[in-house]
N, C-alpha and C positions, 0 to 999 in steps of 0.2 A: 510647200511654201516656206520661205525663209524670212526671218526677222533679223535685225541687226542690233548690235551693242557697240557703241562708239565711246571711246574715252578721249577727251580733249583737255589740253593744259593751257593755262595762261599765267605765266609767272609761277607762283607757288599754289595756284588754285587748280582744282580738278572739277571737270564736269563729265557726267556720264549720261549718254542718251540711250534709252532703251526703246526700240521699236515695238509697238503693241498692235495686237489685232483683237477684234471684238469677240471672235469665236475661235477657240483653239483647244488642243488637248489639255486636260487638267494639270498635267505635269509641268507644262510651260508656266501656268499661273502660279504653281507652287514654287518654281524657281524664282519667278519675279517677286513673289512675296518674301522669300528668304533674303533676296538681295535688298528689298526695301527695309527689312529689319536691320540688316547689316549697315545700310546707309544711315539710318536713324542713329544707331549706336556709334557710328563713326563721325557724327556731327554734320552730315549732309542735310541740306534743305531739299524737300521733295516738291517737285512740280508735276502736275499730271493733266492729262487731257480729259475733257468731259463736257460736251455741250449741255448746258443746263436748260431745263424747261423754263418757260416764262409765264407769269401770270399777267403780263402786260397785254392790253387789248391790241389785237392786230390792227394796223392802220386801214386795211382794205381786205376785200375777199381773197385776193391773190395771196397776200401774206398769210391769211388763215389757211389756205390750201397748202402752202409751202410748209407751214408748221405741221399740218396734218400728215403730209408726206413723210416727214422725219419721224413722227410718232409711229406711223405704219412701218417704217424701216426698222424701228426698235422691235416691233412685234415680229417682223420677218426674221430678225436675228435670232429670236427665241426659237422659232421653228427650224431655222438652219442648224442651230446647235442640236436640237432634238433629233432631226432626221440624220444628221452626220455623226451622232453619238459623241459630240464634243461638249465643251463647257463654255458658258458665257464668261466674259471678262469680269472678274471680281477681285479687287485688291483692297486690303484694309490699309488705310492711310491714317497717320496721326493727325490730330487737330491742327498741328502746325503746318501741315502740307498745304500747298497752294493749288487751287484749281485754276490753271493758267489757260483758260479757254473763254470763248465768248458764249453768250446765251442764245437761245432759240429765237428770241425777238430780234437780235442783231443779225443773225443769219438770214431770217426771213426778209428783213428790211433791205439788206444788201442785195439779195437775189431779186427781190421785187423791183428795186430801183434799177437794176441792170436789165430788167425785162424778161426775167425767167418765168416760165409757166410750166405747171406740172399737172394740169387737169386730167389728161388721159392716163397718166401714170397712177394718180390717186384712184381713179375709177377702176383700173385694172387690179391694183393691189387690194382694194376693198373687195372686189369680186372674188379674188383668190382666197382671201381670209374667210369669206362666207361659205366656201365650198366644204362639204363634208370630207372630201378627199384632198384637202389642201396640203396635207403632208406629202402625198404622191406628186402633186403639182410642184411643190418645193424641190423634191428630188429631181424632177425633170429640169427645173430651172438650174439646178446644180450640175446638169450635164448628163443625167441619167435618162435622157429621152430627147424628144424633138421640140420641147416647149421653147417658145421664143423668149430669150432673156429679157429681163426688165431693162428698159432704157431710161436714163435720167436726163436725156436730151442734150443740151449744149454742154459738152464735156469741158471745153475751154473755160466757160463761165463758171462751172462748178469748181474747177481747179483753182481759179483765181480767188473765189470766195472761201471754199471749204479747205483749201490747202494753203495757198500763199498768204492770204489775209491772216489766217490763224497762226501760221509760222511766225509772222511778224509780231503777232500778239504775244506768243509765248516767249520770244526773245526779249521783248519789251519788259515782260514780267520778271524774267531771271536777271535782267540788267540791274534791277533794284537790289539784288542780293549780292553781298560782298564775299561770301565764303564759298565752300564747295557745294555742289548740288547735283541731284539726280532728276532727270526728266523722263517721264513716261508719256510717250505720244505715239499716235498712229504711225505705222511703218511708212506710209506714203509721205509723211511729213519729214522724216529724218534727213534725206538729202538736202532739202531746202533749209532746214534748221542749221545744218552743218555749214552751209554756204554763208548764211547770215552771221553765224558766230565767228567764222573765219574773217569776215570783214571787220569784226570787232577785236581781232587780235588773238583769237583762240586757234590752236593747231591740233590736228588729229594725231594722237600718239598710239592709238590701238583701234583696230576695226575688226569686228568678229561677225560672222553670219551664223545664225542658229537655224538648223533645219527642224521645223516643227514636226515633221514626220517621225523623227527619232523619239518623240515623247509618246508616240502611239504604239511603239514596239512592245 
C-alpha cells in the first residue's frame, strides 16, 4: 500500500498534505511524527482528521445503529493491527492543532437522512467480535482464507458522506488560516482535497508516493 505527500503553493504560502492510514508500520508513524515536530517549529498550523465521538442523543434507532457500526469499526481496527503485527495511528499534536473533521452525530445524521442502513453489518460484526477465534476470522477477512469480506453497502453514498463531505469540511477549515499549514487526512481524501484546493488557486509543486512496505523491512 502507498500513501502520498503533496506540497502545494499559493503565492508565498505553502500547504503540505500527508495521506494517512489508520493501521500501518510503526516506522511510518514515526516519520509522520517527526514531520509534525518540524512543521510546528517552522510555524505551520496543523490540521488533522479524526471523527469525534458524540454524546448527543441519536434522533432515531437507525442513527444509533450507524454510530454503533463506526464504534465497531474502531474495534476491528485494533484487531487488524494486532493480527497484522502493525501499529494503530497515533500522532501527538500540539494544543494549537485543529481537528478539521465532523463528529459522529453529524456522520450518522447525514447517512440516516440519505437512507443508509447497516443492520446486517452490525449483527455480523458483533458476532465476529464475540467469537473466541475472532483473530483467525480477522485474518481470513484480510485475505488469508475464504471468509466473505465485510460489506458497507451503498459505496456511492458512503463516498459522498465519508469522503466528499469531509473533504469540503477540511478545506473550509483551512480557508480560515492565512499562513502555511500541514494537513493529515486519510489517503482516500487526498485527491479530492487537492481538487478543491486547486479551485481556490493552489497549485501542486511536489507529489510523492510512499510505499508503506518499506517500513516493514
